[in-house]
C-alpha positions, 0 to 999 in steps of 0.5 A, a space after each residue: 844079844 840079850 837086852 832085857 829093857 827097852 830100847 829108849 833105856 839102852 840109849 839112856 844108859 849108853 848116853 850116861 856111861 861116860 858120867 856113871 863110869 868115869 869112861 867113855 864107851 870106847 875105853 870099855 870096848 878096848 876092855 872088851 877086847 884086850 879081856 878073857 876073850 869071853 864069847 857069850 853076852 851073859 858071861 861079858 856082861 858078868 865078867 864087867 860087873 864082877 871085874 870093875 864094879 859096874 851096874 848091871 844095866 851098864 855092863 849090859 849097855 856096853 857088851 850090846 854096843 860092843 857087838 853091835 859095833 862088831 857086826 858092823 865092821 864085820 860088813 864093810 
């Protein structure tokens, strides 16, 4: 996963996603799941930025959290 900022910055971005984007994190996960099926981290970030006009930091945080959630589900 290609995070280019600290974990502290990441957590602050995640906390601000609902206010900054107008949508909760789980809704963004749905967009990724129902989106074009991109596999690469950077492609997903670029798609969110282009499709929804998100800031790079928010798009990166959403894709990272989505990947963590999918990885966690695969172990259940």
